[in-house]
PDB file of the backbone (N, CA, C, O) and the ligand in Angstrom, with CONECT records:
HET     ZN  A 101       1
ATOM      1  N   UNK A   1    -115.165 122.773  56.033  1.00  0.00           N
ATOM      2  CA  UNK A   1    -115.836 121.517  55.675  1.00  0.00           C
ATOM      3  C   UNK A   1    -115.321 120.383  56.557  1.00  0.00           C
ATOM      4  O   UNK A   1    -114.116 120.174  56.699  1.00  0.00           O
ATOM      5  N   UNK A   2    -116.262 119.669  57.135  1.00  0.00           N
ATOM      6  CA  UNK A   2    -115.855 118.559  58.004  1.00  0.00           C
ATOM      7  C   UNK A   2    -115.985 117.240  57.256  1.00  0.00           C
ATOM      8  O   UNK A   2    -116.819 117.087  56.364  1.00  0.00           O
ATOM      9  N   UNK A   3    -115.158 116.320  57.634  1.00  0.00           N
ATOM     10  CA  UNK A   3    -115.264 114.974  57.065  1.00  0.00           C
ATOM     11  C   UNK A   3    -115.773 114.065  58.153  1.00  0.00           C
ATOM     12  O   UNK A   3    -114.996 113.452  58.886  1.00  0.00           O
ATOM     13  N   UNK A   4    -117.085 113.982  58.255  1.00  0.00           N
ATOM     14  CA  UNK A   4    -117.653 113.236  59.365  1.00  0.00           C
ATOM     15  C   UNK A   4    -118.114 111.830  58.986  1.00  0.00           C
ATOM     16  O   UNK A   4    -118.610 111.101  59.846  1.00  0.00           O
ATOM     17  N   UNK A   5    -117.967 111.434  57.737  1.00  0.00           N
ATOM     18  CA  UNK A   5    -118.329 110.051  57.433  1.00  0.00           C
ATOM     19  C   UNK A   5    -117.068 109.224  57.160  1.00  0.00           C
ATOM     20  O   UNK A   5    -116.073 109.708  56.621  1.00  0.00           O
ATOM     21  N   UNK A   6    -117.166 107.952  57.559  1.00  0.00           N
ATOM     22  CA  UNK A   6    -116.026 107.050  57.392  1.00  0.00           C
ATOM     23  C   UNK A   6    -116.103 106.436  56.003  1.00  0.00           C
ATOM     24  O   UNK A   6    -117.133 105.884  55.613  1.00  0.00           O
ATOM     25  N   UNK A   7    -115.017 106.534  55.268  1.00  0.00           N
ATOM     26  CA  UNK A   7    -115.007 105.972  53.918  1.00  0.00           C
ATOM     27  C   UNK A   7    -114.997 104.454  53.980  1.00  0.00           C
ATOM     28  O   UNK A   7    -114.222 103.852  54.724  1.00  0.00           O
ATOM     29  N   UNK A   8    -115.863 103.850  53.193  1.00  0.00           N
ATOM     30  CA  UNK A   8    -115.962 102.396  53.166  1.00  0.00           C
ATOM     31  C   UNK A   8    -115.690 101.932  51.739  1.00  0.00           C
ATOM     32  O   UNK A   8    -116.616 101.630  50.986  1.00  0.00           O
ATOM     33  N   UNK A   9    -114.424 101.879  51.382  1.00  0.00           N
ATOM     34  CA  UNK A   9    -114.053 101.517  50.014  1.00  0.00           C
ATOM     35  C   UNK A   9    -113.461 100.110  49.942  1.00  0.00           C
ATOM     36  O   UNK A   9    -113.008  99.676  48.883  1.00  0.00           O
ATOM     37  N   UNK A  10    -113.465  99.404  51.064  1.00  0.00           N
ATOM     38  CA  UNK A  10    -112.838  98.074  51.111  1.00  0.00           C
ATOM     39  C   UNK A  10    -113.407  97.114  50.084  1.00  0.00           C
ATOM     40  O   UNK A  10    -112.663  96.475  49.341  1.00  0.00           O
ATOM     41  N   UNK A  11    -114.746  97.014  50.043  1.00  0.00           N
ATOM     42  CA  UNK A  11    -115.372  96.080  49.105  1.00  0.00           C
ATOM     43  C   UNK A  11    -115.062  96.466  47.670  1.00  0.00           C
ATOM     44  O   UNK A  11    -114.798  95.609  46.827  1.00  0.00           O
ATOM     45  N   UNK A  12    -115.095  97.767  47.402  1.00  0.00           N
ATOM     46  CA  UNK A  12    -114.807  98.248  46.051  1.00  0.00           C
ATOM     47  C   UNK A  12    -113.371  97.895  45.648  1.00  0.00           C
ATOM     48  O   UNK A  12    -113.106  97.507  44.510  1.00  0.00           O
ATOM     49  N   UNK A  13    -112.460  98.038  46.602  1.00  0.00           N
ATOM     50  CA  UNK A  13    -111.054  97.822  46.282  1.00  0.00           C
ATOM     51  C   UNK A  13    -110.685  96.341  46.126  1.00  0.00           C
ATOM     52  O   UNK A  13    -109.570  96.022  45.713  1.00  0.00           O
ATOM     53  N   UNK A  14    -111.629  95.427  46.457  1.00  0.00           N
ATOM     54  CA  UNK A  14    -111.317  94.009  46.290  1.00  0.00           C
ATOM     55  C   UNK A  14    -111.523  93.555  44.853  1.00  0.00           C
ATOM     56  O   UNK A  14    -111.167  92.428  44.509  1.00  0.00           O
ATOM     57  N   UNK A  15    -112.093  94.414  44.002  1.00  0.00           N
ATOM     58  CA  UNK A  15    -112.298  94.030  42.609  1.00  0.00           C
ATOM     59  C   UNK A  15    -110.946  93.895  41.916  1.00  0.00           C
ATOM     60  O   UNK A  15    -109.974  94.524  42.334  1.00  0.00           O
ATOM     61  N   UNK A  16    -110.872  93.079  40.858  1.00  0.00           N
ATOM     62  CA  UNK A  16    -109.594  92.902  40.158  1.00  0.00           C
ATOM     63  C   UNK A  16    -109.061  94.242  39.657  1.00  0.00           C
ATOM     64  O   UNK A  16    -109.812  95.080  39.159  1.00  0.00           O
ATOM     65  N   UNK A  17    -107.777  94.420  39.795  1.00  0.00           N
ATOM     66  CA  UNK A  17    -107.152  95.689  39.421  1.00  0.00           C
ATOM     67  C   UNK A  17    -106.302  95.543  38.165  1.00  0.00           C
ATOM     68  O   UNK A  17    -105.804  94.460  37.859  1.00  0.00           O
ATOM     69  N   UNK A  18    -106.148  96.633  37.454  1.00  0.00           N
ATOM     70  CA  UNK A  18    -105.312  96.645  36.250  1.00  0.00           C
ATOM     71  C   UNK A  18    -103.847  96.525  36.660  1.00  0.00           C
ATOM     72  O   UNK A  18    -103.415  97.165  37.619  1.00  0.00           O
ATOM     73  N   UNK A  19    -103.094  95.718  35.946  1.00  0.00           N
ATOM     74  CA  UNK A  19    -101.691  95.509  36.298  1.00  0.00           C
ATOM     75  C   UNK A  19    -100.743  96.144  35.307  1.00  0.00           C
ATOM     76  O   UNK A  19     -99.548  95.850  35.314  1.00  0.00           O
ATOM     77  N   UNK A  20    -101.260  97.016  34.452  1.00  0.00           N
ATOM     78  CA  UNK A  20    -100.408  97.631  33.435  1.00  0.00           C
ATOM     79  C   UNK A  20     -99.328  98.487  34.096  1.00  0.00           C
ATOM     80  O   UNK A  20     -99.568  99.116  35.127  1.00  0.00           O
ATOM     81  N   UNK A  21     -98.154  98.507  33.505  1.00  0.00           N
ATOM     82  CA  UNK A  21     -97.057  99.322  34.038  1.00  0.00           C
ATOM     83  C   UNK A  21     -97.278 100.773  33.644  1.00  0.00           C
ATOM     84  O   UNK A  21     -97.527 101.079  32.478  1.00  0.00           O
ATOM     85  N   UNK A  22     -97.185 101.664  34.624  1.00  0.00           N
ATOM     86  CA  UNK A  22     -97.337 103.086  34.344  1.00  0.00           C
ATOM     87  C   UNK A  22     -95.965 103.702  34.052  1.00  0.00           C
ATOM     88  O   UNK A  22     -94.938 103.036  34.187  1.00  0.00           O
ATOM     89  N   UNK A  23     -95.959 104.969  33.655  1.00  0.00           N
ATOM     90  CA  UNK A  23     -94.688 105.618  33.349  1.00  0.00           C
ATOM     91  C   UNK A  23     -93.823 105.769  34.592  1.00  0.00           C
ATOM     92  O   UNK A  23     -92.601 105.882  34.490  1.00  0.00           O
ATOM     93  N   UNK A  24     -94.453 105.773  35.769  1.00  0.00           N
ATOM     94  CA  UNK A  24     -93.671 105.866  36.999  1.00  0.00           C
ATOM     95  C   UNK A  24     -93.162 104.498  37.443  1.00  0.00           C
ATOM     96  O   UNK A  24     -92.442 104.397  38.437  1.00  0.00           O
ATOM     97  N   UNK A  25     -93.532 103.444  36.713  1.00  0.00           N
ATOM     98  CA  UNK A  25     -93.002 102.119  37.008  1.00  0.00           C
ATOM     99  C   UNK A  25     -93.872 101.274  37.908  1.00  0.00           C
ATOM    100  O   UNK A  25     -93.612 100.084  38.088  1.00  0.00           O
ATOM    101  N   UNK A  26     -94.910 101.878  38.479  1.00  0.00           N
ATOM    102  CA  UNK A  26     -95.806 101.115  39.343  1.00  0.00           C
ATOM    103  C   UNK A  26     -96.944 100.538  38.508  1.00  0.00           C
ATOM    104  O   UNK A  26     -97.084 100.862  37.329  1.00  0.00           O
ATOM    105  N   UNK A  27     -97.758  99.677  39.129  1.00  0.00           N
ATOM    106  CA  UNK A  27     -98.916  99.131  38.429  1.00  0.00           C
ATOM    107  C   UNK A  27    -100.035 100.159  38.423  1.00  0.00           C
ATOM    108  O   UNK A  27    -100.120 101.001  39.317  1.00  0.00           O
ATOM    109  N   UNK A  28    -100.899 100.086  37.403  1.00  0.00           N
ATOM    110  CA  UNK A  28    -101.967 101.069  37.219  1.00  0.00           C
ATOM    111  C   UNK A  28    -102.975 101.053  38.372  1.00  0.00           C
ATOM    112  O   UNK A  28    -103.283 102.104  38.934  1.00  0.00           O
ATOM    113  N   UNK A  29    -103.489  99.877  38.728  1.00  0.00           N
ATOM    114  CA  UNK A  29    -104.408  99.679  39.851  1.00  0.00           C
ATOM    115  C   UNK A  29    -105.801 100.265  39.652  1.00  0.00           C
ATOM    116  O   UNK A  29    -106.592 100.285  40.595  1.00  0.00           O
ATOM    117  N   UNK A  30    -106.118 100.734  38.468  1.00  0.00           N
ATOM    118  CA  UNK A  30    -107.505 101.120  38.175  1.00  0.00           C
ATOM    119  C   UNK A  30    -108.330  99.836  38.071  1.00  0.00           C
ATOM    120  O   UNK A  30    -107.768  98.777  37.793  1.00  0.00           O
ATOM    121  N   UNK A  31    -109.644  99.900  38.286  1.00  0.00           N
ATOM    122  CA  UNK A  31    -110.423  98.668  38.197  1.00  0.00           C
ATOM    123  C   UNK A  31    -110.332  98.054  36.800  1.00  0.00           C
ATOM    124  O   UNK A  31    -110.467  98.749  35.793  1.00  0.00           O
ATOM    125  N   UNK A  32    -110.101  96.744  36.757  1.00  0.00           N
ATOM    126  CA  UNK A  32    -110.006  96.051  35.473  1.00  0.00           C
ATOM    127  C   UNK A  32    -111.396  95.878  34.889  1.00  0.00           C
ATOM    128  O   UNK A  32    -112.370  95.731  35.627  1.00  0.00           O
ATOM    129  N   UNK A  33    -111.490  95.894  33.577  1.00  0.00           N
ATOM    130  CA  UNK A  33    -112.757  95.648  32.896  1.00  0.00           C
ATOM    131  C   UNK A  33    -113.177  94.209  33.183  1.00  0.00           C
ATOM    132  O   UNK A  33    -112.335  93.312  33.208  1.00  0.00           O
ATOM    133  N   UNK A  34    -114.468  93.985  33.399  1.00  0.00           N
ATOM    134  CA  UNK A  34    -114.968  92.664  33.756  1.00  0.00           C
ATOM    135  C   UNK A  34    -114.510  91.605  32.740  1.00  0.00           C
ATOM    136  O   UNK A  34    -114.685  91.761  31.531  1.00  0.00           O
ATOM    137  N   UNK A  35    -113.926  90.537  33.262  1.00  0.00           N
ATOM    138  CA  UNK A  35    -113.467  89.454  32.413  1.00  0.00           C
ATOM    139  C   UNK A  35    -112.119  89.707  31.788  1.00  0.00           C
ATOM    140  O   UNK A  35    -111.637  88.881  31.013  1.00  0.00           O
ATOM    141  N   UNK A  36    -111.493  90.832  32.104  1.00  0.00           N
ATOM    142  CA  UNK A  36    -110.180  91.148  31.542  1.00  0.00           C
ATOM    143  C   UNK A  36    -109.223  91.487  32.676  1.00  0.00           C
ATOM    144  O   UNK A  36    -109.640  91.664  33.821  1.00  0.00           O
ATOM    145  N   UNK A  37    -107.941  91.577  32.350  1.00  0.00           N
ATOM    146  CA  UNK A  37    -106.953  91.865  33.380  1.00  0.00           C
ATOM    147  C   UNK A  37    -106.465  93.300  33.306  1.00  0.00           C
ATOM    148  O   UNK A  37    -105.600  93.707  34.082  1.00  0.00           O
ATOM    149  N   UNK A  38    -107.027  94.084  32.357  1.00  0.00           N
ATOM    150  CA  UNK A  38    -106.600  95.474  32.208  1.00  0.00           C
ATOM    151  C   UNK A  38    -107.782  96.415  32.291  1.00  0.00           C
ATOM    152  O   UNK A  38    -108.922  96.026  32.036  1.00  0.00           O
ATOM    153  N   UNK A  39    -107.496  97.677  32.655  1.00  0.00           N
ATOM    154  CA  UNK A  39    -108.554  98.683  32.772  1.00  0.00           C
ATOM    155  C   UNK A  39    -108.932  99.197  31.382  1.00  0.00           C
ATOM    156  O   UNK A  39    -108.335  98.813  30.376  1.00  0.00           O
ATOM    157  N   UNK A  40    -109.933 100.069  31.351  1.00  0.00           N
ATOM    158  CA  UNK A  40    -110.449 100.558  30.062  1.00  0.00           C
ATOM    159  C   UNK A  40    -109.407 101.359  29.302  1.00  0.00           C
ATOM    160  O   UNK A  40    -109.497 101.496  28.082  1.00  0.00           O
ATOM    161  N   UNK A  41    -108.407 101.898  30.023  1.00  0.00           N
ATOM    162  CA  UNK A  41    -107.408 102.723  29.343  1.00  0.00           C
ATOM    163  C   UNK A  41    -106.166 101.934  28.934  1.00  0.00           C
ATOM    164  O   UNK A  41    -105.310 102.432  28.202  1.00  0.00           O
ATOM    165  N   UNK A  42    -106.084 100.690  29.425  1.00  0.00           N
ATOM    166  CA  UNK A  42    -104.872  99.910  29.137  1.00  0.00           C
ATOM    167  C   UNK A  42    -105.196  98.623  28.383  1.00  0.00           C
ATOM    168  O   UNK A  42    -104.650  97.565  28.695  1.00  0.00           O
ATOM    169  N   UNK A  43    -106.057  98.708  27.420  1.00  0.00           N
ATOM    170  CA  UNK A  43    -106.326  97.556  26.558  1.00  0.00           C
ATOM    171  C   UNK A  43    -107.513  96.722  26.969  1.00  0.00           C
ATOM    172  O   UNK A  43    -107.781  95.688  26.358  1.00  0.00           O
ATOM    173  N   UNK A  44    -108.237  97.150  28.001  1.00  0.00           N
ATOM    174  CA  UNK A  44    -109.402  96.377  28.423  1.00  0.00           C
ATOM    175  C   UNK A  44    -110.682  96.800  27.738  1.00  0.00           C
ATOM    176  O   UNK A  44    -111.716  96.147  27.877  1.00  0.00           O
ATOM    177  N   UNK A  45    -110.610  97.911  26.985  1.00  0.00           N
ATOM    178  CA  UNK A  45    -111.812  98.445  26.354  1.00  0.00           C
ATOM    179  C   UNK A  45    -112.388  97.471  25.344  1.00  0.00           C
ATOM    180  O   UNK A  45    -111.691  96.599  24.826  1.00  0.00           O
ATOM    181  N   UNK A  46    -113.665  97.637  25.076  1.00  0.00           N
ATOM    182  CA  UNK A  46    -114.349  96.788  24.108  1.00  0.00           C
ATOM    183  C   UNK A  46    -113.670  96.836  22.744  1.00  0.00           C
ATOM    184  O   UNK A  46    -113.189  97.876  22.295  1.00  0.00           O
ATOM    185  N   UNK A  47    -113.652  95.697  22.118  1.00  0.00           N
ATOM    186  CA  UNK A  47    -113.117  95.552  20.760  1.00  0.00           C
ATOM    187  C   UNK A  47    -111.642  95.940  20.645  1.00  0.00           C
ATOM    188  O   UNK A  47    -111.145  96.149  19.538  1.00  0.00           O
ATOM    189  N   UNK A  48    -110.941  96.038  21.771  1.00  0.00           N
ATOM    190  CA  UNK A  48    -109.517  96.330  21.665  1.00  0.00           C
ATOM    191  C   UNK A  48    -108.741  95.013  21.630  1.00  0.00           C
ATOM    192  O   UNK A  48    -109.219  93.987  22.113  1.00  0.00           O
ATOM    193  N   UNK A  49    -107.566  95.056  21.065  1.00  0.00           N
ATOM    194  CA  UNK A  49    -106.743  93.859  20.934  1.00  0.00           C
ATOM    195  C   UNK A  49    -106.998  93.145  19.624  1.00  0.00           C
ATOM    196  O   UNK A  49    -107.953  93.447  18.908  1.00  0.00           O
ATOM    197  N   UNK A  50    -106.134  92.200  19.323  1.00  0.00           N
ATOM    198  CA  UNK A  50    -106.262  91.457  18.079  1.00  0.00           C
ATOM    199  C   UNK A  50    -107.415  90.472  18.166  1.00  0.00           C
ATOM    200  O   UNK A  50    -107.673  89.934  19.243  1.00  0.00           O
ATOM    201  N   UNK A  51    -108.125  90.216  17.057  1.00  0.00           N
ATOM    202  CA  UNK A  51    -109.180  89.215  17.083  1.00  0.00           C
ATOM    203  C   UNK A  51    -108.609  87.829  17.344  1.00  0.00           C
ATOM    204  O   UNK A  51    -107.442  87.573  17.049  1.00  0.00           O
ATOM    205  N   UNK A  52    -109.426  86.928  17.896  1.00  0.00           N
ATOM    206  CA  UNK A  52    -108.993  85.570  18.189  1.00  0.00           C
ATOM    207  C   UNK A  52    -108.503  84.876  16.918  1.00  0.00           C
ATOM    208  O   UNK A  52    -109.139  84.954  15.866  1.00  0.00           O
ATOM    209  N   UNK A  53    -107.374  84.205  17.035  1.00  0.00           N
ATOM    210  CA  UNK A  53    -106.859  83.462  15.901  1.00  0.00           C
ATOM    211  C   UNK A  53    -106.281  84.338  14.810  1.00  0.00           C
ATOM    212  O   UNK A  53    -106.148  83.905  13.666  1.00  0.00           O
ATOM    213  N   UNK A  54    -105.932  85.583  15.160  1.00  0.00           N
ATOM    214  CA  UNK A  54    -105.367  86.511  14.182  1.00  0.00           C
ATOM    215  C   UNK A  54    -103.953  86.073  13.792  1.00  0.00           C
ATOM    216  O   UNK A  54    -103.024  86.185  14.592  1.00  0.00           O
ATOM    217  N   UNK A  55    -103.794  85.590  12.596  1.00  0.00           N
ATOM    218  CA  UNK A  55    -102.495  85.084  12.169  1.00  0.00           C
ATOM    219  C   UNK A  55    -101.522  86.214  11.838  1.00  0.00           C
ATOM    220  O   UNK A  55    -100.311  85.996  11.803  1.00  0.00           O
ATOM    221  N   UNK A  56    -102.041  87.421  11.594  1.00  0.00           N
ATOM    222  CA  UNK A  56    -101.153  88.537  11.296  1.00  0.00           C
ATOM    223  C   UNK A  56    -100.379  88.982  12.536  1.00  0.00           C
ATOM    224  O   UNK A  56     -99.316  89.591  12.423  1.00  0.00           O
ATOM    225  N   UNK A  57    -100.916  88.676  13.718  1.00  0.00           N
ATOM    226  CA  UNK A  57    -100.271  89.087  14.954  1.00  0.00           C
ATOM    227  C   UNK A  57     -99.245  88.059  15.410  1.00  0.00           C
ATOM    228  O   UNK A  57     -98.542  88.281  16.397  1.00  0.00           O
ATOM    229  N   UNK A  58     -99.151  86.938  14.704  1.00  0.00           N
ATOM    230  CA  UNK A  58     -98.286  85.847  15.126  1.00  0.00           C
ATOM    231  C   UNK A  58     -96.904  86.011  14.500  1.00  0.00           C
ATOM    232  O   UNK A  58     -96.781  86.179  13.287  1.00  0.00           O
ATOM    233  N   UNK A  59     -95.868  85.961  15.333  1.00  0.00           N
ATOM    234  CA  UNK A  59     -94.508  86.048  14.809  1.00  0.00           C
ATOM    235  C   UNK A  59     -93.779  84.721  14.952  1.00  0.00           C
ATOM    236  O   UNK A  59     -93.203  84.225  13.984  1.00  0.00           O
ATOM    237  N   UNK A  60     -93.797  84.144  16.142  1.00  0.00           N
ATOM    238  CA  UNK A  60     -93.093  82.874  16.322  1.00  0.00           C
ATOM    239  C   UNK A  60     -93.929  81.811  17.022  1.00  0.00           C
ATOM    240  O   UNK A  60     -93.526  80.649  17.081  1.00  0.00           O
ATOM    241  N   UNK A  61     -95.086  82.192  17.553  1.00  0.00           N
ATOM    242  CA  UNK A  61     -95.981  81.213  18.161  1.00  0.00           C
ATOM    243  C   UNK A  61     -95.570  80.765  19.548  1.00  0.00           C
ATOM    244  O   UNK A  61     -96.151  79.822  20.085  1.00  0.00           O
ATOM    245  N   UNK A  62     -94.579  81.419  20.143  1.00  0.00           N
ATOM    246  CA  UNK A  62     -94.085  81.023  21.465  1.00  0.00           C
ATOM    247  C   UNK A  62     -95.149  81.194  22.538  1.00  0.00           C
ATOM    248  O   UNK A  62     -95.125  80.480  23.540  1.00  0.00           O
ATOM    249  N   UNK A  63     -96.066  82.108  22.355  1.00  0.00           N
ATOM    250  CA  UNK A  63     -97.043  82.412  23.398  1.00  0.00           C
ATOM    251  C   UNK A  63     -98.448  81.958  23.033  1.00  0.00           C
ATOM    252  O   UNK A  63     -99.410  82.377  23.676  1.00  0.00           O
ATOM    253  N   UNK A  64     -98.590  81.121  22.029  1.00  0.00           N
ATOM    254  CA  UNK A  64     -99.917  80.629  21.669  1.00  0.00           C
ATOM    255  C   UNK A  64    -100.415  79.672  22.747  1.00  0.00           C
ATOM    256  O   UNK A  64     -99.624  79.124  23.515  1.00  0.00           O
ATOM    257  N   UNK A  65    -101.734  79.475  22.799  1.00  0.00           N
ATOM    258  CA  UNK A  65    -102.333  78.546  23.751  1.00  0.00           C
ATOM    259  C   UNK A  65    -101.712  77.160  23.603  1.00  0.00           C
ATOM    260  O   UNK A  65    -101.395  76.506  24.596  1.00  0.00           O
ATOM    261  N   UNK A  66    -101.542  76.717  22.360  1.00  0.00           N
ATOM    262  CA  UNK A  66    -100.999  75.383  22.112  1.00  0.00           C
ATOM    263  C   UNK A  66     -99.573  75.255  22.636  1.00  0.00           C
ATOM    264  O   UNK A  66     -99.221  74.246  23.248  1.00  0.00           O
ATOM    265  N   UNK A  67     -98.749  76.280  22.396  1.00  0.00           N
ATOM    266  CA  UNK A  67     -97.362  76.232  22.852  1.00  0.00           C
ATOM    267  C   UNK A  67     -97.304  76.207  24.370  1.00  0.00           C
ATOM    268  O   UNK A  67     -96.503  75.475  24.951  1.00  0.00           O
ATOM    269  N   UNK A  68     -98.141  76.997  25.009  1.00  0.00           N
ATOM    270  CA  UNK A  68     -98.165  77.026  26.472  1.00  0.00           C
ATOM    271  C   UNK A  68     -98.629  75.687  27.023  1.00  0.00           C
ATOM    272  O   UNK A  68     -98.097  75.206  28.023  1.00  0.00           O
ATOM    273  N   UNK A  69     -99.624  75.082  26.370  1.00  0.00           N
ATOM    274  CA  UNK A  69    -100.133  73.784  26.817  1.00  0.00           C
ATOM    275  C   UNK A  69     -99.051  72.716  26.680  1.00  0.00           C
ATOM    276  O   UNK A  69     -98.917  71.844  27.538  1.00  0.00           O
ATOM    277  N   UNK A  70     -98.286  72.789  25.599  1.00  0.00           N
ATOM    278  CA  UNK A  70     -97.215  71.825  25.383  1.00  0.00           C
ATOM    279  C   UNK A  70     -96.139  71.956  26.460  1.00  0.00           C
ATOM    280  O   UNK A  70     -95.664  70.958  27.003  1.00  0.00           O
ATOM    281  N   UNK A  71     -95.760  73.209  26.764  1.00  0.00           N
ATOM    282  CA  UNK A  71     -94.763  73.431  27.826  1.00  0.00           C
ATOM    283  C   UNK A  71     -95.258  72.890  29.160  1.00  0.00           C
ATOM    284  O   UNK A  71     -94.506  72.282  29.922  1.00  0.00           O
ATOM    285  N   UNK A  72     -96.553  73.126  29.428  1.00  0.00           N
ATOM    286  CA  UNK A  72     -97.133  72.648  30.694  1.00  0.00           C
ATOM    287  C   UNK A  72     -97.060  71.131  30.774  1.00  0.00           C
ATOM    288  O   UNK A  72     -96.731  70.559  31.814  1.00  0.00           O
ATOM    289  N   UNK A  73     -97.379  70.488  29.641  1.00  0.00           N
ATOM    290  CA  UNK A  73     -97.370  69.024  29.598  1.00  0.00           C
ATOM    291  C   UNK A  73     -95.960  68.484  29.843  1.00  0.00           C
ATOM    292  O   UNK A  73     -95.773  67.544  30.616  1.00  0.00           O
ATOM    293  N   UNK A  74     -94.968  69.086  29.177  1.00  0.00           N
ATOM    294  CA  UNK A  74     -93.576  68.662  29.350  1.00  0.00           C
ATOM    295  C   UNK A  74     -93.157  68.844  30.808  1.00  0.00           C
ATOM    296  O   UNK A  74     -92.496  67.988  31.397  1.00  0.00           O
ATOM    297  N   UNK A  75     -93.562  69.989  31.375  1.00  0.00           N
ATOM    298  CA  UNK A  75     -93.209  70.281  32.773  1.00  0.00           C
ATOM    299  C   UNK A  75     -93.813  69.238  33.710  1.00  0.00           C
ATOM    300  O   UNK A  75     -93.149  68.779  34.639  1.00  0.00           O
ATOM    301  N   UNK A  76     -95.067  68.862  33.470  1.00  0.00           N
ATOM    302  CA  UNK A  76     -95.729  67.873  34.319  1.00  0.00           C
ATOM    303  C   UNK A  76     -95.051  66.511  34.214  1.00  0.00           C
ATOM    304  O   UNK A  76     -94.852  65.832  35.222  1.00  0.00           O
ATOM    305  N   UNK A  77     -94.696  66.110  32.989  1.00  0.00           N
ATOM    306  CA  UNK A  77     -94.032  64.821  32.798  1.00  0.00           C
ATOM    307  C   UNK A  77     -92.695  64.812  33.531  1.00  0.00           C
ATOM    308  O   UNK A  77     -92.358  63.836  34.202  1.00  0.00           O
ATOM    309  N   UNK A  78     -91.922  65.912  33.400  1.00  0.00           N
ATOM    310  CA  UNK A  78     -90.629  65.995  34.079  1.00  0.00           C
ATOM    311  C   UNK A  78     -90.805  65.966  35.597  1.00  0.00           C
ATOM    312  O   UNK A  78     -90.023  65.343  36.315  1.00  0.00           O
ATOM    313  N   UNK A  79     -91.842  66.650  36.069  1.00  0.00           N
ATOM    314  CA  UNK A  79     -92.101  66.665  37.512  1.00  0.00           C
ATOM    315  C   UNK A  79     -92.431  65.265  38.017  1.00  0.00           C
ATOM    316  O   UNK A  79     -91.953  64.849  39.072  1.00  0.00           O
ATOM    317  N   UNK A  80     -93.256  64.539  37.253  1.00  0.00           N
ATOM    318  CA  UNK A  80     -93.604  63.167  37.632  1.00  0.00           C
ATOM    319  C   UNK A  80     -92.367  62.282  37.650  1.00  0.00           C
ATOM    320  O   UNK A  80     -92.201  61.458  38.549  1.00  0.00           O
ATOM    321  N   UNK A  81     -91.485  62.453  36.644  1.00  0.00           N
ATOM    322  CA  UNK A  81     -90.270  61.643  36.568  1.00  0.00           C
ATOM    323  C   UNK A  81     -89.360  61.927  37.763  1.00  0.00           C
ATOM    324  O   UNK A  81     -88.793  61.006  38.350  1.00  0.00           O
ATOM    325  N   UNK A  82     -89.224  63.209  38.119  1.00  0.00           N
ATOM    326  CA  UNK A  82     -88.390  63.573  39.276  1.00  0.00           C
ATOM    327  C   UNK A  82     -88.955  62.962  40.562  1.00  0.00           C
ATOM    328  O   UNK A  82     -88.212  62.465  41.408  1.00  0.00           O
ATOM    329  N   UNK A  83     -90.286  63.011  40.690  1.00  0.00           N
ATOM    330  CA  UNK A  83     -90.936  62.463  41.882  1.00  0.00           C
ATOM    331  C   UNK A  83     -90.670  60.959  41.982  1.00  0.00           C
ATOM    332  O   UNK A  83     -90.374  60.426  43.051  1.00  0.00           O
ATOM    333  N   UNK A  84     -90.786  60.295  40.824  1.00  0.00           N
ATOM    334  CA  UNK A  84     -90.558  58.851  40.791  1.00  0.00           C
ATOM    335  C   UNK A  84     -89.109  58.526  41.173  1.00  0.00           C
ATOM    336  O   UNK A  84     -88.851  57.596  41.937  1.00  0.00           O
ATOM    337  N   UNK A  85     -88.164  59.313  40.624  1.00  0.00           N
ATOM    338  CA  UNK A  85     -86.748  59.100  40.936  1.00  0.00           C
ATOM    339  C   UNK A  85     -86.472  59.307  42.423  1.00  0.00           C
ATOM    340  O   UNK A  85     -85.679  58.582  43.023  1.00  0.00           O
ATOM    341  N   UNK A  86     -87.136  60.306  43.012  1.00  0.00           N
ATOM    342  CA  UNK A  86     -86.954  60.555  44.457  1.00  0.00           C
ATOM    343  C   UNK A  86     -87.468  59.376  45.269  1.00  0.00           C
ATOM    344  O   UNK A  86     -86.870  58.990  46.274  1.00  0.00           O
ATOM    345  N   UNK A  87     -88.588  58.807  44.821  1.00  0.00           N
ATOM    346  CA  UNK A  87     -89.170  57.680  45.560  1.00  0.00           C
ATOM    347  C   UNK A  87     -88.289  56.442  45.453  1.00  0.00           C
ATOM    348  O   UNK A  87     -88.210  55.651  46.393  1.00  0.00           O
ATOM    349  N   UNK A  88     -87.625  56.272  44.313  1.00  0.00           N
ATOM    350  CA  UNK A  88     -86.796  55.076  44.094  1.00  0.00           C
ATOM    351  C   UNK A  88     -85.461  55.168  44.821  1.00  0.00           C
ATOM    352  O   UNK A  88     -84.895  54.141  45.196  1.00  0.00           O
ATOM    353  N   UNK A  89     -84.950  56.374  45.027  1.00  0.00           N
ATOM    354  CA  UNK A  89     -83.627  56.493  45.645  1.00  0.00           C
ATOM    355  C   UNK A  89     -83.715  56.553  47.172  1.00  0.00           C
ATOM    356  O   UNK A  89     -82.690  56.654  47.846  1.00  0.00           O
TER     357      UNK A  89
HETATM  358 ZN    ZN A 101    -104.772 100.429  33.702  1.00  0.00          ZN2+
END
């Protein structure tokens, strides 16, 4: 059997890839489900994951949207203050 055609997988491989850690320690790299960051086998499948606003899945709230937004805001304020201090000195 001859392999006389050139494989053209470049465009296909530019699609977002799954970043789940495999047992060998590398990333999965299977195509991610549209609109998600994981493939169909690593939590990207339909109806997988906790429903939005699921309070049963909440333990400390460190990773909620609100907590992340608050951290971002604090970080921005500190960055602005540092910039101002640099300009004054
Ligand atoms: Zn995967």
